[in-house]
C-alpha positions in Angstrom: -20.2 22.5 -13.3 -21.6 20.9 -10.1 -20.5 17.3 -9.5 -21.4 15.7 -6.1 -18.9 13.0 -5.0 -19.9 10.4 -2.3 -17.0 9.3 -0.2 -17.0 6.2 2.0 -14.7 3.7 3.5 -13.4 0.9 1.3 -14.9 -2.0 3.2 -17.1 -4.9 2.2 -20.7 -4.4 3.4 -21.3 -6.4 6.6 -17.7 -7.4 7.0 -16.5 -4.8 9.6 -18.1 -1.8 11.2 -15.6 0.7 9.9 -13.8 3.5 11.8 -15.0 7.0 12.6 -12.6 9.4 11.0 -11.7 13.1 11.5 -9.9 15.2 8.8 -9.5 12.2 6.6 -7.9 12.5 3.2 -9.1 11.0 0.0 -8.1 11.1 -3.7 -9.9 9.9 -6.8 -9.9 10.4 -10.6 -12.9 12.0 -12.2 -13.8 12.2 -15.9 -15.0 15.5 -17.3 -16.9 16.2 -20.5 -15.3 18.4 -23.2 -18.3 20.7 -22.8 -17.2 21.6 -19.2 -14.4 23.7 -20.7 -12.0 23.2 -17.9 -8.5 24.2 -19.0 -6.9 24.9 -15.6 -7.2 23.6 -12.1 -7.3 27.3 -11.0 -11.1 27.4 -11.5 -11.9 24.2 -9.6 -13.4 24.2 -6.1 -14.5 21.4 -3.7 -17.3 22.4 -1.3 -17.6 20.4 1.9 -13.9 19.8 2.2 -11.4 21.4 4.6 -8.7 21.3 2.0 -8.2 20.2 -1.6 -5.7 19.9 -4.4 -6.3 19.2 -8.1 -4.3 17.7 -11.0 -5.2 17.3 -14.7 -4.5 13.8 -15.8 -5.6 13.9 -19.4 -7.0 16.4 -21.9 -9.4 16.4 -24.9 -7.9 17.3 -28.4 -8.9 21.0 -27.8 -7.0 21.1 -24.5 -9.9 20.9 -22.2 -9.5 18.6 -19.2 -10.7 15.1 -19.8 -9.6 13.5 -16.4 -8.8 15.3 -13.2 -7.6 14.0 -9.9 -9.4 15.4 -6.9 -7.9 15.1 -3.4 -9.6 16.5 -0.4 -9.8 16.5 3.4 -13.1 15.4 4.9 -13.8 17.1 8.2 -15.6 14.0 9.6 -16.8 10.6 8.5 -18.8 8.3 10.7 -17.9 4.6 11.0 -19.3 2.8 7.9 -21.0 6.1 6.8 -20.7 8.3 3.8 -19.9 12.0 3.2 -20.5 14.2 0.2 -18.3 16.8 -1.3 -19.0 18.8 -4.5 -16.6 19.6 -7.3 -17.4 22.9 -9.0 -15.8 25.3 -11.5 -16.4 28.3 -9.3 -13.4 28.0 -7.1 -9.8 29.2 -7.1 -7.9 25.9 -7.3 -5.9 24.3 -4.5 -6.8 25.5 -1.0 -6.4 24.6 2.7 -2.6 25.0 3.1 0.7 25.2 1.3 2.5 22.4 -0.5 4.0 20.0 2.2 7.1 18.8 0.4 10.3 20.9 -0.1 13.2 19.7 -2.2 16.4 20.4 -0.2 18.8 19.3 -2.9 20.2 16.1 -1.5 17.0 15.2 0.4 13.3 16.0 0.4 11.5 17.2 3.6 7.7 16.6 4.1 5.9 18.5 6.9 2.3 17.2 7.3 1.6 19.3 10.4 1.6 16.3 12.6 5.1 15.0 11.6 8.2 16.0 9.7 9.9 13.4 7.4 13.3 13.6 5.7 14.0 11.3 2.8 17.5 11.0 1.3 18.0 10.8 -2.5 21.4 9.1 -2.8 21.8 6.1 -0.5 18.1 6.0 -0.1 17.2 4.4 3.3 13.5 4.8 3.5 12.7 7.4 6.2 16.0 8.9 7.2 14.6 11.3 9.8 11.2 11.4 11.5 9.9 13.8 14.1 6.4 13.6 15.5 5.1 16.4 17.7 8.6 17.7 18.0 9.9 14.3 19.3 12.6 12.7 17.2 11.5 9.1 16.5 14.0 8.2 13.7 17.6 9.6 13.7 19.6 10.2 10.5 21.6 7.2 9.4 19.9 4.6 11.6 17.6 3.2 8.9 18.7 0.4 6.5 15.8 1.1 4.1 14.7 -1.6 1.8 16.5 -4.9 2.2 16.6 -8.2 0.2 18.1 -11.3 1.7 19.3 -13.4 -1.2 22.1 -15.7 -2.4 25.6 -14.5 -2.7 26.3 -12.7 -6.0 26.1 -13.8 -8.8 23.8 -16.7 -7.8 20.1 -16.2 -8.5 18.3 -18.9 -6.5 18.1 -20.1 -2.9 19.2 -23.7 -2.1 21.5 -25.9 -0.1 24.5 -24.9 -2.2 23.5 -21.2 -2.5 21.8 -20.3 0.8 20.0 -16.9 0.9 22.0 -15.2 3.6 23.5 -12.3 1.8 21.8 -8.9 2.4 21.3 -6.3 -0.3 20.4 -2.8 0.8 18.9 0.2 -0.9 21.2 2.4 1.3 24.2 0.9 -0.5 23.2 2.6 -3.7 24.8 6.0 -4.2 22.9 6.4 -7.5 19.4 6.0 -6.0 16.9 8.8 -6.7 13.9 10.3 -5.1 11.5 12.7 -6.8 8.3 14.6 -5.9 5.5 13.2 -8.0 2.7 15.1 -6.3 2.9 18.0 -3.9 0.0 19.9 -2.3 -1.7 20.6 1.0 -3.6 17.3 1.0 -1.2 14.7 -0.3 2.5 14.3 -1.2 3.8 11.4 -3.2 7.5 10.7 -3.4 8.9 8.2 -6.0 12.1 6.4 -5.1 14.2 4.1 -7.4 17.3 2.2 -6.3 19.5 -0.8 -6.7 19.7 -3.5 -4.1 23.5 -3.8 -3.5 25.6 -5.8 -1.2 28.6 -4.4 0.8 30.8 -4.8 -2.3 28.4 -2.9 -4.6 27.1 -6.0 -6.4 23.5 -5.3 -7.6 21.1 -8.2 -7.2 17.7 -6.6 -8.0 16.2 -3.1 -8.4 13.4 -1.5 -6.6 10.8 1.3 -6.9 8.6 2.7 -4.1 6.0 5.4 -3.7 5.6 7.0 -0.3 2.3 8.8 0.5 2.1 11.5 3.0 -1.2 13.3 4.1 -2.1 16.5 5.9 -2.4 16.1 9.6 -1.2 12.5 9.6 1.9 11.0 11.2 1.7 7.8 9.2 3.1 7.0 5.8 1.8 4.6 3.2 4.5 2.8 1.2 3.9 0.7 -2.0 7.2 -1.0 -3.1 7.8 -2.9 -6.3 10.6 -5.4 -7.1 12.3 -5.7 -10.5 14.4 -8.8 -11.2 15.3 -8.1 -14.8 17.1 -5.3 -16.7 15.6 -3.8 -19.8 17.6 -4.5 -23.0 19.9 -7.1 -21.4 19.6 -10.9 -22.1 22.5 -12.4 -20.1 21.7 -15.1 -17.6 21.9 -12.9 -14.5 20.1 -9.8 -15.8 17.1 -11.8 -17.1 16.9 -14.5 -14.5 14.1 -15.3 -12.0 15.6 -14.3 -8.6 15.0 -16.0 -5.3 15.1 -14.3 -1.9 14.5 -15.3 1.7 13.2 -11.9 2.9 12.0 -8.6 1.6 11.9 -5.9 4.2 11.7 -2.2 5.0 14.0 -1.6 8.0 13.5 1.7 9.9 15.6 2.6 12.9 13.6 3.8 15.9 14.7 6.3 18.6 12.6 4.8 21.4 13.1 4.2 25.1 11.2 2.3 27.8 8.2 0.0 27.1 6.9 0.0 23.6 3.2 -0.7 22.8 2.4 -2.5 19.5 -0.9 -3.0 17.7 -1.1 -5.4 14.7 -4.3 -6.0 12.7 -5.5 -9.5 12.3 -8.5 -11.3 10.8 -10.8 -10.5 13.7 -12.4 -7.2 14.7 -10.0 -6.9 17.7 -6.3 -6.3 16.8 -3.4 -8.0 18.6 -1.8 -5.7 21.1 0.9 -5.9 23.7 4.1 -4.4 25.0 7.8 -5.1 24.1 11.1 -3.9 25.2 14.8 -4.8 25.3 15.5 -7.6 22.8 11.8 -8.5 22.2 10.7 -9.2 18.6 7.2 -9.1 17.2 6.2 -9.6 13.6 3.3 -10.7 11.4 4.0 -13.3 8.7 1.6 -13.8 5.8 1.8 -17.2 4.0 -0.4 -18.4 1.1 -4.1 -17.8 1.1 -6.8 -20.1 -0.2 -9.1 -17.2 -1.0 -10.6 -17.9 -4.4 -8.5 -21.1 -4.6 -9.3 -23.4 -7.5 -10.0 -27.1 -6.7 -7.6 -28.1 -9.5 -4.6 -26.6 -7.6 -2.2 -29.3 -6.5 -3.1 -30.7 -3.1 -6.3 -28.6 -2.9 -9.6 -30.5 -2.5 -13.1 -29.4 -3.2 -13.8 -27.0 -1.6 -10.3 -25.7 -1.4 -9.5 -25.6 2.3 -5.8 -26.1 2.7 -3.3 -26.7 -0.1 -0.1 -25.8 1.6 1.7 -26.1 5.0 2.5 -22.4 4.6 -1.2 -21.2 4.7 -2.6 -18.2 6.5 -0.9 -15.8 8.8 0.8 -15.7 12.2 1.6 -12.9 14.6 4.7 -14.0 16.5 6.4 -12.6 19.6 9.8 -14.0 20.6 9.1 -17.2 18.6 5.6 -17.9 20.0 2.5 -17.4 17.9 0.1 -15.0 19.5 -2.6 -15.2 16.8 -2.9 -17.2 13.6 -5.5 -18.2 11.0 -7.0 -16.5 8.0 -6.2 -19.0 5.3 -9.3 -18.0 3.4 
């Protein structure tokens, strides 16, 4: 078996120039024919990669691999360019380092080489401890985790009579869980599930998140999901639409002095600056008119602006630094 795989940045042609990358991870699913006869990842190899890990996702009736997931580390990739690696059946399976995640019982530790992360299982608060280059950036117990600002329990909507000013935290859930879904030298995926609970333990909604860690990287990709209803229950609260004012991930930071920030925007130059003391900087994304239909309420033809809450704003201390991007 000899399957060349072309890897490139996920950008639209002509939109942006791309970014030159070093030791960049990638993962993709790949179908295999039954005739390849692959029954174990221990025979797979990935030439052109500095590290790789493999996982069988599906099998043929005879047990041969039908789909495999291939994760690798590209030594280099030019801005807007492509690189090629080759999947073979002449290897010895996962290579390029040891599994990065260790289950410690009450928590999971991930060491990417560039940073070390600790994630609690019970009272899940996102990233409980973070150390980058030996410097502690997040101290235990300082993060709130995932936070919903909604109406006081048991209300389900935001309004004058039921303002959304009550905070529900993932860290308030002693029954939250975190498991290792993928563990290798290239990528680690942790799956967290929790209840959003207020200070009295009342549960408003539920949440699931996957946290992605990569070899040599000090960054984390997080994909959260909200769930407003409970399976098998039909009472008014458990099956209701639920309103909220804010949905956040709050991480405590152990920083001193002047802090530099960089926030992506709709131009080729990000918004940058410094902050300190009580400064506040955030990006707010409103509604977009991208692919908007002319039949939408208040939207003309072409659809240019159908809401007063369109586009995005990057705001520092109440003043918009950058805005736009309604399309």
